[in-house]
N, C-alpha and C positions, 0 to 999 in steps of 0.2 A: 511546572506548567500543569494545567488541568487536562484530563483526558479529552473532554469535549473540545477544548481549544486546539489540542494537537490534531484531533480527527478533522476538525473544520479547516485547519491549516493544510492538511493533506488533501482534502477535497478541493479547496481553493487552488492549490498548486496544480492538481490534475485537471481542473477546469481551465486553467490558464494554458497548460501544455496541450490539452486536447479540447479545444473550444467546440468542436463539432462531434457529437456522439457518432454520427455516420462515418466519420473518418478516423475515429479512435481505434487503436488496436485492442484486441482482447487482452485482459490483464490477468496475471497471477500475482496475488498480494502475498508478500512474505514479511511477517513481523518477527523481529528478533530483539530480545532484551539487551543484547550487547552492541548492536549496531548504532552508530552515532550520526549517520548521514542518510540522506534519501537519494537513491540513484536508480537508473534503469539498466538492466542487463539484457541486451538483445539475445533472444533465444532462437526462435524460428520466425520466418516471415509472418508478420501480423500478430505476433505475441510478444509482449514485454513482461518483465518481472519487475515489480516495484518492491524495494525493501524499505521498511519503515525505520523511524528513529528509535532511540532508546525508549523502552516500553512499547516497541513497535507491535508486538502481538496484540496488545489491548487496543492500540490505535487502529490497526487495520480491521480488527473485529468490529470496532465501534463505527468505522467509516464504510464498511463493505456494502451495506444495503443502499446507502445513498450513492456510492460510486456506481453500483450496478444500475440503479434507477436513472441516473442523470448524466453519467460520464462515459462509461464503457462496460462491455460485458466482462464479468469476472469469472474466469475459468476455474479458479481455485483460491483457497486461502490456506496458508501454512503458517503456523505459529511455532517458533522455536525459542524456548526459554531455558537457558542453561545457567544454573547458579554457579558463580565462580567458585572454584575449589571443589565442586561436587561432581564434575564430569570426569 
């Protein structure tokens, strides 16, 4: 898949889950090259963590500005990329 397509998919999914920016929680975006699924981890009230799919670091970096502009406040972006066998 193309990076732009994956970023647009993430944006579309978040717009579906959080249709109203006023009611959306603040987000912390976490991209990880080894993660294969998208899910939310409840942290504290009003804050969710979104982990991205494979190539997630690039996907959340690509999508971050649009997420912040139209979906929810982004409190932070973390990119974790570990090369298998190098850690």
